[in-house]
C-alpha positions as CSV (number, residue, x, y, z in Angstrom):
1,M,11.2,14.2,-0.6
2,R,9.1,16.4,1.7
3,F,6.5,14.8,3.9
4,A,3.3,16.2,5.5
5,V,2.0,14.7,8.7
6,I,-1.7,15.7,8.9
7,V,-2.8,16.6,12.5
8,F,-6.5,16.4,13.4
9,P,-7.9,17.2,16.8
10,G,-7.4,13.9,18.7
11,S,-4.4,12.7,16.7
12,N,-2.0,11.1,19.1
13,C,0.5,9.3,16.8
14,D,1.6,12.4,14.8
15,S,4.8,12.8,16.8
16,D,5.7,9.1,16.3
17,M,5.2,9.6,12.5
18,F,7.2,12.8,12.6
19,H,10.0,11.0,14.4
20,A,10.0,8.1,12.0
21,I,10.5,10.4,9.0
22,Q,12.9,12.9,10.5
23,D,15.1,10.6,12.6
24,G,14.4,7.2,11.2
25,L,14.3,8.0,7.5
26,G,16.3,11.3,7.6
27,A,13.9,13.1,5.4
28,E,12.2,16.5,5.5
29,V,8.8,16.5,7.3
30,E,6.3,19.1,8.6
31,Y,3.1,19.0,10.6
32,V,0.1,20.3,8.7
33,W,-3.0,21.3,10.7
34,H,-6.4,19.9,9.7
35,D,-7.8,23.3,8.6
36,E,-5.1,24.0,6.0
37,A,-6.5,24.2,2.5
38,S,-3.4,23.3,0.5
39,L,-0.7,20.6,0.4
40,D,1.3,22.2,-2.3
41,G,5.0,21.5,-2.0
42,F,4.7,18.1,-0.3
43,D,5.7,14.9,-2.0
44,G,4.2,12.4,0.5
45,I,1.2,12.7,2.8
46,L,0.9,10.9,6.1
47,L,-2.3,10.5,8.1
48,P,-1.4,9.3,11.6
49,G,-3.3,7.3,14.1
50,G,-5.3,8.5,17.1
51,F,-8.9,9.4,17.9
52,S,-9.7,12.2,15.5
53,Y,-12.6,14.3,16.8
54,G,-13.0,11.7,19.6
55,D,-14.1,9.0,17.2
56,Y,-17.6,10.5,17.5
57,L,-20.2,9.0,15.1
58,R,-17.6,6.4,14.1
59,S,-13.8,6.4,13.6
60,G,-12.7,8.9,10.9
61,A,-16.3,10.0,10.1
62,I,-15.8,13.7,11.1
63,A,-12.2,14.0,10.1
64,R,-13.1,13.1,6.6
65,F,-14.8,16.5,6.3
66,S,-11.8,18.5,7.6
67,K,-10.7,21.2,5.1
68,V,-7.4,19.6,4.5
69,M,-9.1,16.4,3.3
70,N,-10.0,18.2,0.0
71,A,-6.3,18.7,-0.6
72,V,-5.5,15.1,0.4
73,I,-8.1,13.8,-2.1
74,E,-6.8,16.0,-4.9
75,A,-3.2,15.0,-4.1
76,A,-4.2,11.3,-4.2
77,K,-5.9,11.7,-7.5
78,A,-2.8,13.4,-8.9
79,G,-0.7,10.4,-7.9
80,T,1.0,11.7,-4.7
81,P,1.8,8.9,-2.2
82,V,-0.7,8.9,0.7
83,L,-0.3,6.7,3.8
84,G,-3.0,6.3,6.4
85,V,-2.2,4.4,9.6
86,C,-4.8,3.2,12.0
87,N,-7.2,6.2,12.4
88,G,-5.6,7.5,9.2
89,F,-6.7,4.3,7.4
90,Q,-10.2,4.8,8.8
91,I,-10.3,8.4,7.5
92,L,-9.2,7.2,4.0
93,L,-12.0,4.7,4.0
94,E,-14.5,7.4,5.1
95,A,-13.2,9.7,2.4
96,G,-13.7,7.0,-0.3
97,L,-10.0,6.9,-1.2
98,L,-10.0,3.2,-0.2
99,P,-12.8,0.6,-0.5
100,G,-14.5,-1.0,2.5
101,A,-15.2,0.0,6.1
102,M,-14.1,-0.7,9.7
103,K,-16.1,-2.4,12.4
104,R,-15.3,-2.9,16.1
105,N,-12.9,-5.7,16.8
106,E,-14.2,-9.1,17.1
107,G,-14.6,-9.7,20.8
108,L,-15.1,-5.9,21.3
109,K,-11.7,-5.4,23.0
110,F,-9.0,-2.9,22.3
111,I,-5.9,-4.6,21.0
112,C,-2.4,-3.2,21.6
113,R,0.5,-5.5,21.0
114,P,3.1,-6.4,18.3
115,V,1.7,-8.7,15.6
116,Q,3.1,-10.5,12.6
117,L,2.2,-9.5,9.1
118,Q,2.8,-11.2,5.8
119,V,3.8,-9.0,2.9
120,E,1.3,-9.9,0.2
121,N,2.4,-7.4,-2.5
122,N,6.0,-6.1,-2.6
123,E,5.5,-4.2,-5.9
124,T,3.8,-1.1,-4.5
125,L,5.8,2.1,-3.9
126,F,5.4,1.4,-0.2
127,T,6.7,-2.2,-0.2
128,T,9.5,-2.6,-2.6
129,G,12.0,-2.9,0.3
130,Y,10.3,-6.1,1.4
131,A,10.3,-9.6,-0.1
132,K,7.0,-11.1,-1.2
133,G,5.8,-13.4,1.6
134,E,8.2,-11.8,4.1
135,V,6.8,-11.9,7.7
136,V,7.4,-8.7,9.7
137,T,6.6,-7.6,13.2
138,I,4.7,-4.3,13.6
139,P,2.5,-3.2,16.5
140,V,-1.3,-2.6,16.4
141,A,-3.3,-0.4,18.7
142,H,-7.0,-0.2,17.8
143,G,-10.5,-0.9,18.9
144,E,-12.1,-0.7,15.4
145,G,-9.7,-2.5,13.1
146,N,-12.1,-5.1,11.8
147,Y,-11.9,-4.6,8.0
148,E,-15.2,-5.3,6.2
149,C,-16.4,-5.1,2.6
150,D,-19.0,-6.8,0.4
151,E,-18.2,-9.9,-1.6
152,E,-17.7,-8.0,-4.8
153,T,-15.3,-5.6,-3.3
154,L,-13.4,-8.4,-1.6
155,A,-13.0,-10.3,-4.9
156,T,-11.9,-7.1,-6.7
157,I,-9.2,-6.1,-4.2
158,E,-7.9,-9.7,-4.0
159,K,-7.8,-10.0,-7.8
160,N,-6.1,-6.7,-8.3
161,N,-3.5,-7.5,-5.7
162,Q,-4.5,-4.5,-3.6
163,V,-4.1,-6.4,-0.3
164,V,-0.6,-5.4,0.8
165,F,-0.4,-6.7,4.3
166,R,-2.2,-9.7,5.9
167,Y,-2.3,-10.7,9.6
168,V,-0.5,-14.0,10.0
169,D,-2.9,-14.9,12.8
170,A,-6.5,-14.0,13.4
171,I,-6.4,-10.6,15.2
172,N,-9.6,-8.6,15.0
173,G,-12.0,-10.4,12.7
174,S,-10.9,-8.6,9.5
175,R,-12.0,-10.3,6.3
176,N,-9.3,-12.6,4.9
177,H,-7.0,-11.3,7.7
178,I,-6.6,-8.1,5.8
179,A,-4.3,-5.6,7.6
180,G,-3.5,-3.1,4.8
181,I,-4.8,-2.3,1.3
182,T,-4.1,0.1,-1.6
183,N,-6.3,1.9,-4.1
184,E,-6.3,0.6,-7.7
185,K,-3.6,3.1,-8.7
186,G,-1.4,1.9,-5.9
187,N,-0.4,5.4,-4.5
188,V,-2.8,5.3,-1.5
189,L,-2.1,2.8,1.3
190,G,-4.2,2.3,4.4
191,M,-3.0,-0.1,7.2
192,M,-4.1,-0.7,10.8
193,P,-0.6,-1.7,12.2
194,H,1.8,1.2,13.0
195,P,5.0,1.1,11.0
196,E,6.1,4.4,12.6
197,R,6.3,2.5,15.9
198,A,8.6,0.0,14.4
199,V,11.6,2.0,13.1
200,E,14.1,1.1,15.8
201,A,15.2,-2.4,16.8
202,L,15.8,-1.1,20.4
203,L,12.0,-0.7,20.7
204,G,11.3,-4.3,19.5
205,S,11.3,-4.0,15.7
206,D,12.6,-1.9,12.8
207,D,10.5,-3.7,10.2
208,G,8.4,-0.6,9.6
209,L,11.3,1.5,8.5
210,K,11.5,-0.4,5.2
211,L,8.1,1.0,4.3
212,F,9.2,4.6,4.6
213,Q,12.5,3.7,2.9
214,S,10.5,2.2,0.0
215,M,8.5,5.4,-0.3
216,L,11.7,7.6,-0.4
217,R,13.6,5.3,-2.8
218,N,10.7,5.1,-5.3
219,W,10.1,8.8,-5.2
220,R,13.8,9.5,-5.9
221,E,13.9,7.0,-8.7
222,S,10.8,8.6,-10.3
223,H,12.3,12.0,-10.1
224,V,15.7,11.2,-11.5
225,T,16.6,13.4,-14.5
226,T,19.0,12.3,-17.1
227,A,21.1,14.6,-19.2
C-alpha cells in the first residue's frame, strides 16, 4: 500500500504523519505538494494537521481550493481511503467530503493534551483493529474543533453509524461529543485527535497505530488475488 501525505502551505503535522507510516507502520509513503494535479498510484491519502494558508477566512477554507483537492475528491469518490486529521478534517468538511462544520472551541481556548476517545464503530476500514467500545488515548491540538451540524444531519450520521470516535469527556463543545466521522461509503474519515502522534508507547500512547494498521490490513485483504 502506497500512501500520499498532502502538504499545504502551513501544514505542520506532515512529518509526524510521514513518520507514522514509514517507521510506525512500515509502509511506503510520499509527500505530495498542494499544487499537484494527480494522485495516481497512491492507495491511501492522508491530509495532516496544521494551519493551512494560515487558517485565513476559517480553517480549511482556502486549502479546499488547492489544485490537489480535485484529485482528492475524485479518489474519494472512487473508493480510495482518505484520512483527514485536525486541519485535514476541517479541509474535508470544507470540500463537502464530510457533513457538518467546525466552530471555535467552547471557551475559545486552544486545547493541546491527550484525551480519551471511545471507539463507536469498529467496522470501518480505519477501525477494524479496535474493539467496539474500546477507550483509547490520543492527543488533540486544536482551537477550532467544535463539531457542528444541523439536527437532520446529526440524526443521519448517528443512524448510519458514521460517528467513529467520540470524546469520553466534554472537550470542546462538539455535538454529541463527536471526535471523528466517516462519509456514508465509509472510505473517508475525518477526526480532530492526532493518531499519528500516538504510534509509540514511549511518547505516551501507541493507540493510534491500530488505525493505520487497520487501513493497511483492509487494503491488503481487498487486493488479495486467488489462483
